Each structure stands twice: as structure tokens, then as C-alpha cells.
C-alpha positions in Angstrom: -5.7 -6.5 12.3 -8.7 -7.1 14.6 -12.1 -6.4 13.1 -12.8 -3.9 15.9 -9.8 -1.8 15.0 -10.8 1.8 14.6 -11.2 3.2 11.0 -8.5 5.8 11.6 -5.9 3.0 12.0 -6.9 1.4 8.7 -6.6 4.4 6.4 -3.3 5.2 4.6 -3.3 8.3 2.6 -1.1 8.3 -0.5 0.9 11.6 -0.6 1.1 11.6 -4.4 2.3 15.1 -4.7 5.6 16.4 -6.3 7.3 18.2 -3.4 7.9 17.7 0.3 6.3 21.1 1.1 3.1 20.0 -0.5 3.2 16.6 1.2 3.8 17.9 4.7 1.1 20.6 4.3 -1.3 18.0 3.2 -0.3 15.7 6.1 -0.7 18.6 8.6 -4.2 19.3 7.2 -5.3 15.7 7.6 -3.6 15.1 11.0 -6.8 15.3 13.1 -8.1 12.3 11.2 -5.1 10.5 9.6 -1.8 9.3 11.0 -0.6 6.9 8.3 0.8 8.2 5.0 2.3 6.6 1.9 5.4 8.1 0.2 5.7 6.9 -3.4 8.2 7.2 -6.2 7.3 10.8 -7.3 7.6 12.3 -3.9 10.6 10.2 -2.9 12.6 11.3 -6.0 12.1 14.9 -4.9 12.6 14.7 -1.2 14.2 11.3 -0.4 14.2 10.1 3.2 13.9 13.6 4.5 10.1 13.7 3.9 9.8 10.3 5.6 11.7 11.5 8.6 9.7 14.7 8.7 6.4 12.7 8.8 7.8 10.4 11.5 8.9 13.4 13.5 5.3 14.6 13.4 4.2 11.3 14.9 2.9 9.7 11.7 3.5 6.2 10.5 5.1 5.9 7.0 4.6 3.4 4.2 7.4 3.7 1.7 6.0 2.5 -1.6 9.0 2.1 -4.0 8.2 -1.4 -5.1 11.8 -2.7 -5.1 12.4 -5.2 -8.0 16.1 -5.9 -8.8 18.7 -8.6 -8.3 18.7 -9.9 -4.7 22.0 -8.2 -3.7 20.7 -4.8 -4.7 17.3 -5.3 -3.0 19.0 -6.4 0.2 21.3 -3.4 0.3 18.5 -1.0 -0.5 16.2 -2.5 2.1 19.0 -2.2 4.7 18.8 1.5 4.3 15.4 1.5 5.9 16.9 0.6 9.3 18.2 4.2 9.5 14.7 5.6 9.3 11.3 5.0 10.9 9.5 3.2 8.1 6.6 1.1 9.2 5.8 -0.6 5.8 7.8 -0.9 2.6 6.9 -2.6 -0.7 8.7 -4.9 -3.0 7.4 -6.8 -6.1 6.1 -10.2 -5.3 8.8 -12.5 -6.6 10.3 -14.9 -4.1 13.9 -14.0 -4.6 13.1 -10.3 -4.3 11.0 -10.8 -1.2 13.6 -13.1 0.5 16.4 -10.6 -0.1 14.3 -7.8 1.4 13.3 -9.9 4.4 16.9 -10.6 5.3 17.7 -6.9 5.9 14.4 -5.3 6.7 15.0 -4.5 10.4 11.8 -3.3 12.1 10.1 -2.5 8.8 7.3 -4.8 7.6 7.7 -5.9 4.0 4.6 -6.0 1.8 4.8 -7.9 -1.5 2.9 -6.4 -4.4 1.0 -9.1 -6.3 -0.5 -7.4 -9.5 -0.7 -3.7 -10.0 -4.3 -2.4 -9.7 -4.0 -0.6 -13.0 -3.6 -4.0 -14.8 -6.5 -6.1 -16.0 -6.9 -9.4 -17.7 -6.2 -7.9 -21.2 -2.9 -6.3 -20.1 -1.7 -9.5 -18.5 -2.5 -11.4 -21.7 -0.5 -8.9 -23.7 2.5 -9.5 -21.5 2.2 -13.3 -22.2 0.5 -14.5 -19.1 -2.2 -17.0 -20.0 -3.7 -17.9 -16.6 -6.4 -16.1 -14.6 -5.6 -12.9 -12.8 -7.0 -14.3 -9.6 -4.7 -17.3 -9.8 -1.7 -15.1 -10.3 -2.5 -12.9 -7.3 -3.1 -15.9 -5.1 0.2 -17.6 -6.3 2.2 -14.5 -5.7 0.7 -13.9 -2.3 1.4 -17.5 -1.1 5.0 -17.6 -2.5 5.8 -14.1 -1.1 4.7 -15.0 2.4 6.7 -18.3 2.2 9.7 -16.2 1.2 9.4 -14.0 4.2 7.0 -11.2 3.4 5.0 -9.8 6.3 2.0 -9.1 4.1 0.5 -8.5 0.7 -0.6 -5.6 -1.5 -3.5 -6.6 -3.8 -6.6 -5.0 -5.3 -9.8 -5.1 -3.2 -11.3 -7.4 -5.8 -8.8 -10.1 -4.8 -8.7 -9.4 -1.1 -11.2 -12.0 0.0 -9.4 -14.6 -2.1 -6.0 -13.7 -0.7 -7.3 -13.6 2.9 -8.7 -17.1 2.6 -5.4 -18.3 1.1 -3.0 -16.7 3.6 -5.0 -16.7 6.8 -5.7 -14.1 9.4 -2.1 -13.1 10.5 -0.7 -11.7 7.2 -1.1 -8.0 6.5 -3.2 -7.1 3.5 -3.1 -3.5 2.2 -5.4 -2.6 -0.7 -5.0 0.3 -3.1 -7.6 0.9 -5.8 -10.0 2.3 -3.2 -12.7 4.5 -4.6 -15.6 5.9 -2.5 -19.2 5.6 -3.6 -19.8 7.9 -6.7 -16.0 8.4 -7.2 -14.2 8.1 -10.6 -11.9 5.1 -11.0 -9.3 7.2 -12.8 -6.5 4.8 -14.1 -7.4 2.0 -11.7 -8.9 -1.1 -13.2 -9.7 -3.2 -10.2 -11.4 -1.0 -7.6 -13.9 -1.2 -4.7 -15.3 1.0 -1.9 -13.6 1.4 1.5 -16.3 -0.6 3.2 -16.2 -3.5 0.7 -12.4 -3.7 1.0 -12.4 -3.9 4.7 -15.3 -6.4 4.7 -13.3 -8.6 2.3 -10.4 -8.7 4.8 -8.1 -5.7 4.2 -6.1 -4.5 7.2 -5.3 -1.2 5.4 -6.9 0.7 2.6 -4.6 3.1 0.6 -6.4 6.2 -0.8 -4.8 8.9 -2.9 -6.7 11.1 -5.3 -10.2 10.8 -3.8 -8.7 12.6 -0.8 -5.7 14.6 -2.1 -7.6 16.0 -5.1 -10.8 16.7 -3.2 -12.0 20.3 -2.7 -11.7 19.6 1.0 -9.3 16.7 1.7 -10.2 16.6 5.4 -13.9 16.3 4.6 -13.1 13.5 2.0 -11.0 11.7 4.6 -13.9 11.9 7.2 -16.3 10.5 4.6 -14.0 7.6 3.8 -13.6 6.8 7.5 -17.4 6.8 7.8 -17.6 4.4 4.9 -15.1 2.1 6.6 -17.0 2.1 9.9 
């Protein structure tokens, strides 16, 4: 994404709420400032593609964040379902076979490969048996995912500069774990401010609770857009 791209085009708000009614009300309240929304597992299990379709009908772009991770046949068939809906971005876990399967049937949807969840730190990776550095794992998954057909990468803002250097300017990079100045990190381990993430090379920043749990979500969104700019 060009550096001069307006902040409004970089912000994706995570609709991490339990019902479609809440999600659409929140999207409507943010519409003057935000036109890109993420639908995750909680909301999708309640509302399915109906909430994605409703957002698209309102003129919004949709990121479907279900992080597919299954055998290639299942991933390919699941990804093929996206062709029936207006989904701009969809996520899969960053394993080459998974990415390649999704890439075959993605249609117009851009596939983003998740490298390492932002809730995980070095200690959690060590507990799961991984002995290398977290940064090396993120870079490896980014490179192998793009080679397998991914359009872009999801990584924490702390690894964004490393990934951008490794993958070049054309790959999409979306970063969760965004926390504005003076904001709590919640259950995220690897976080950064909106400005720092974009400066490091992120095309999109994904923000949930700092906006959705704010006393005034629209005010919080405006403040984050100001931080980006």
C-alpha cells in the first residue's frame, strides 16, 4: 500500500461482539470514519456469512478471520465458499500446504497467512517445543507462505519491519496487537502503537477492544486515525 494512502484505508476494526445486531450497530456508528471490518470466530459462529453480506451491502470491506488450519482438501473446499460472498481478505494459518490449498480456490479474496499469534511470546513457543527465536519463526512462515501462494501476512507489529524487509513492498501486511498510547495490552503480548506499526511497514492495522470497548467508539477510532497520520 502506498505510503501516502489515507489513514481511513489502513484501519480495520475487529467486530469482536457476540451477535450480528451488535456488530452492525457498531459498524453503522463507525461508518463515517471506518469502512473495513473484521469478522472473527465468535461473530461468525452466531451469524455466519449473513453478517458479512450485510456489511458488504452497506458498502464496507470485510476481512474474514477464521484462520483455516486443516487438511488441504478441507481448506480448499472451505475457501471456495468465499467466492459466493464479497470477502476482501481471509486468514489461514501459515503452513505451506494450508496456504497452497486456500490459494487454489480463493477467487477474488486475498489470502493472508497468520505467522505467530500475537498472544504468544517466547515462553509459550518454548513450551510447545519450538527452540528457535520468535523472529526467525515469523520470517520463515512469512517467506514460505508467500511462496505457497499467499497474498500477504498477518504478524505482530514487533515483527512487521523484519517481515517487510524479507518479503518486499508488494505483499500485504496486516498487524493485530495494536494498542494506542496509554492503552492496556489486554491479552496481547507483542503490541505497538498505530503509528509505529504503519511506520514499520504495515498496510493495515487491526484494532478491536481499544475501539469497541471505548466509551465512545467513534472518538476512539478518530484518535487512532490521528495516530496513524
